[in-house]
Phi, psi and omega in degrees: 000121182285168181298331179287345179254027180253130177285129181247121178282127182261317182207164179210141174211176180237141185244131176246164177305141183301322181235156177292138180249120184302319182297338182291348179282348180255152175301140177257105187280151180261142179274169183309311183290342174286310183298327180294344185266007189298338181258002173281163174287164169301155170284131179231104176224153180205165181242136180256126183241151168284134179288121182282162175278335180227153178215123183055045176064018176231161176301135185299130177234122180300317182299317179294322180292320177300319180296320180292326177294319180295317181294316180290327176295320179298321177288324179296324181290345172298323182272327177252051188300329179300332183291349178270357183259203178220161173287152176218156181226132171252130184251134174244094185293328181298322180263001184049061179207165181216153178246114177259127183211179177257124169267103189291345181253004179275141177087182186266356183112197177280143179274143177229119185242137170248128181223168178230155178214123183277062176221160179262165175302319180299321180291336176281320187267334190291317182300146177300319179264147180293123181299144181299331182300338179301328179298333181278359178275006180232147172275173176063041180299123178067009178288141174259164187299327179298336177294350178295355171294328182244327182270154173302145178284342176222131174225126179252127176242119177257115183249122178271121174266179179302316183230021183208176177222130177246126177250113181245133180245127171252117187231137184298123185282352173275351179258325184223155166253189183299322180298314179290324180301311182283339171296319176301312179302316183297315180295317179299317179297317180297317180294320180293318180293335179274019184057038173078316183211341183286126179054039184285121174233102181276128187284319185218110179277145180291151177249116185260356178297125186287145179257130174223152171298157180306134178094356181236165172088173001268009183244131178233130178264141172268144183279050180221152175239355179215140181304329181300342182282342182216346183278127174222157180235153181220142173229151183260158172290178181302125179236149170259137178242133178217145177264123175249135184256136177235115182288166177302318181295316181297317181293322177299321178293318179298316180297315180298319180295315181298316181291324179293321184276344185279163176275359180279110185282351183276350181053041182248021170290128187282168178300315184289325175296319179294315179296320179296321178297317178300314182295316180302308180299318184292319180290322176299318176298316182295330180276356176053053182281151175290157186298329183270003180289128176288134178222146181232154169240119179255131178242120178295127185241126172285119185269356186305311183279352180272342179285156179230107359288155183288154170276148177290153180301337183280356179301126181266128179141185177269117175226054185221140172223166180266129172273117188254128175239129188232142173203194174256159179299322180296316178295316183298314183273343178281344176251175183269182181301318182299323178298313180295318180295325178296320176301312180297317181300316182294324177297320179293317179300322183284347182276095190242183174305318180297319179300314181294314180296320178299319179296311182295316180297320177295320179295317181296329177286329181214080185297145178212166175242128179306141174246093186306326182295341180254350186277327191246133179249162183280010183252000189237180182231139175237115179267108182249170182061197182199137175288355178278343178294133183276070184290318184281356176279357181266112181235148184227045181077010183245009185079186181288137177299152179262346181195155171249136177223160182234165180268201182290336195302139169055042179245143181200175181300126178087008177281127179236124180249126185261132176233154170293146175290153183304320185280354178072207176068016181097002176288157185222139169252135177243125174264115185247135180247122181212157171299157184307313182296320180292323179296319178297322179293320179296321180292346178254003181283115187297315182298316183290311185288339174293326181277325181282136180238154178258133170261154184282096182299317180299316179296321179297313181299316181296318182297312184289321181295323178295325178295326183276358184273000000 
């Protein structure tokens, strides 16, 4: 990476909630699925915008825009007040246990960074593979959630490009999952579009009341007295990252093919299950696995609507588990797409309120912290995030974002991150992480590349930039 491709930090400050929040005076306890996430990385996602020529009927000024982002962030933190605090731990040596929670008044608040990068939007989007410099558009590189004892639970980095602006958020994954993460973005965007406070109408306020099964909560102790007993860190070998685009038409074809080939006569295999089956088979082929090699496809599942009674979408915290489907490479590739999609579909159908409660009750009987370095193998696929998240609906006076990108966090062989396609309408972008040889093999996979389509990045950039002039 040349010096011209180096992100330079210009300034840093800390943002606290605009007003005092009474609830912030009390400890903010973490629920079981939150505590289990302490060794994962922070969530790192961001939006890339074309730099407009004007903002609020005036010539665009980065300094003024930064100030408006800070003011709206301060108001947003009134509603997401735990993110302005830090993690804290109380240790009970006699019982050999500890209580990890959020001290909402600890620390200086959320970090806000302004940086610059002497690259264009086209240079970020044009290469087939995601440039490594994208990882530098986020703070908290390689930080795990347990580091939130010392690091801010939220860090926003605004990077000014030659002709663009990238807003990247690093948020502690023990406080939020993907649903809560993008809820935060939506609220911040709404407050910013309302000029921070004038005529402010917030559509969905977050719900911070913790969820526990009947008879439990709101305090859970971990069976550890020192971080060395459960804290681990993980880094991946060299990976290639590439964004593959699937149009609405292409996904409809994949779904129709999966349902036609499956033994399921109801034709109710979903679009995402069908797409996941295609990706699973293609990555297994690209990795050249032996026929007897065990392989799994994990699909991140939002459990809020699966509970009975369901939790509202505004519930803040981790309410997600992985739906795991397992077979051998030989079985997976020896059958057709419909067979694989049927397996995934049945796993999703079986993931019920009882499944979630059984997991939580088991965890409460014997609490543990996930060890990512032991959870994921190089023979499987993990489908993370969701194309249902309204990522492109978040605007900050810069027009619609032209792309979503992520940082280094939580990536490993076979990690697939799903985003909505820029044009909407049910299109999907998949960010796939593979070793170099496997990525080359995937790019030569006829079944996969027939379904994946390329959109004209240059045309998109030109179109959007002209709109902002």
